[in-house]
C-alpha positions as CSV (number, residue, x, y, z in Angstrom):
1,M,-14.9,-28.3,7.2
2,L,-15.3,-30.9,4.5
3,P,-14.0,-30.0,1.0
4,F,-17.5,-30.0,-0.6
5,E,-18.6,-27.4,2.1
6,D,-16.0,-24.9,0.8
7,E,-17.9,-22.5,-1.6
8,N,-14.6,-21.4,-3.1
9,L,-13.2,-24.9,-3.8
10,P,-13.0,-25.4,-7.6
11,L,-15.0,-28.6,-8.2
12,F,-17.1,-28.2,-11.3
13,T,-15.9,-28.6,-15.0
14,V,-17.1,-26.4,-17.8
15,G,-19.4,-29.2,-19.0
16,Q,-21.0,-29.6,-15.5
17,V,-21.6,-25.9,-15.2
18,A,-23.0,-25.6,-18.7
19,D,-25.4,-28.4,-17.9
20,M,-26.4,-27.0,-14.5
21,L,-27.1,-23.6,-15.8
22,R,-28.2,-24.6,-19.3
23,V,-25.7,-22.4,-21.0
24,Q,-23.2,-23.1,-23.8
25,Q,-19.7,-24.1,-22.9
26,A,-18.5,-21.4,-25.4
27,F,-20.4,-18.8,-23.2
28,L,-18.4,-19.9,-20.2
29,R,-15.1,-19.7,-22.2
30,R,-16.0,-16.2,-23.3
31,L,-16.7,-15.2,-19.7
32,D,-13.1,-16.3,-18.9
33,E,-11.6,-14.6,-22.0
34,F,-13.4,-11.3,-21.1
35,G,-12.3,-11.5,-17.5
36,V,-15.9,-11.6,-16.3
37,V,-15.6,-14.9,-14.4
38,R,-12.1,-16.5,-14.2
39,P,-12.3,-20.0,-12.9
40,S,-9.3,-21.9,-11.5
41,R,-7.4,-24.3,-13.6
42,S,-6.7,-28.0,-12.9
43,P,-3.2,-29.2,-13.2
44,G,-4.1,-30.3,-16.7
45,G,-5.2,-26.7,-17.6
46,Q,-9.0,-27.4,-17.5
47,R,-11.3,-24.8,-16.1
48,R,-12.7,-25.6,-12.7
49,Y,-15.6,-23.6,-11.1
50,S,-16.4,-23.2,-7.4
51,R,-19.9,-22.9,-6.2
52,T,-19.3,-19.1,-5.7
53,E,-18.3,-18.8,-9.4
54,V,-21.3,-20.9,-10.5
55,T,-23.6,-18.4,-8.7
56,I,-21.8,-15.5,-10.4
57,V,-22.1,-17.2,-13.8
58,R,-25.8,-17.7,-13.2
59,Y,-26.2,-14.0,-12.4
60,V,-24.1,-13.1,-15.5
61,A,-26.2,-15.3,-17.7
62,E,-29.3,-13.5,-16.4
63,L,-27.8,-10.1,-17.2
64,A,-26.7,-11.4,-20.7
65,D,-30.2,-12.7,-21.3
66,G,-31.4,-9.2,-20.5
67,G,-29.3,-7.8,-23.3
68,M,-26.2,-6.6,-21.6
69,T,-22.8,-7.0,-23.2
70,L,-20.0,-8.8,-21.5
71,A,-18.1,-5.5,-21.2
72,A,-21.1,-4.0,-19.4
73,I,-21.5,-7.0,-17.2
74,R,-17.9,-6.9,-16.2
75,R,-18.4,-3.2,-15.3
76,V,-21.5,-4.0,-13.3
77,L,-19.6,-6.7,-11.3
78,E,-16.7,-4.3,-10.7
79,L,-19.1,-1.6,-9.4
80,E,-20.9,-4.1,-7.2
81,E,-17.5,-5.1,-5.7
82,Q,-16.7,-1.4,-5.1
83,V,-20.1,-0.9,-3.4
84,K,-19.4,-3.9,-1.1
85,A,-15.9,-2.5,-0.2
86,L,-17.4,1.0,0.5
87,E,-20.2,-0.5,2.6
88,A,-17.5,-2.4,4.6
89,E,-15.5,0.7,5.0
90,R,-18.6,2.6,6.1
91,D,-19.4,0.0,8.7
92,E,-15.9,0.1,10.1
93,L,-16.1,3.9,10.3
94,L,-19.5,3.8,12.0
95,A,-18.1,1.3,14.6
96,A,-15.1,3.6,15.2
97,L,-17.4,6.5,15.7
98,A,-19.6,4.6,18.1
99,E,-16.4,3.6,20.1
100,R,-15.3,7.2,20.1
101,D,-18.7,8.3,21.4
102,E,-18.6,5.7,24.1
103,R,-15.1,6.9,25.2
104,L,-16.3,10.5,25.2
105,A,-19.4,9.7,27.2
106,A,-17.3,7.8,29.7
107,L,-14.8,10.7,29.9
108,A,-17.6,13.2,30.4
109,R,-19.1,11.0,33.3
110,R,-15.6,10.8,34.9
111,V,-15.2,14.6,34.7
112,R,-18.7,15.2,36.2
113,F,-17.9,12.7,38.9
114,D,-14.6,14.4,39.7
115,Q,-16.2,17.8,39.8
116,G,-18.9,16.6,42.1
117,S,-16.4,15.2,44.6
């Protein structure tokens, strides 16, 4: 994979992200201070945003434009992550149940076969 294909590679500066999303650089700094979006830092200490983080900042800006506070936005993001984790756990459990059901069905077939012999 080429470096620019990695969505989590910190490539963009605060100025670039501000220009791309038409937001103030101070808004981006506040997102970092409030723990809403925490970009990586360059060796010189400058914030660097990945494409994933830029997407999140765009979403956060939309929520802020809708009147949400940064504290509320942070909570929304936390809850969305919890939902994703719970959905992944649910999917794992459903797969385990399906596997269990397949094993039980195979066992039942074997028992019927053995009884028929």
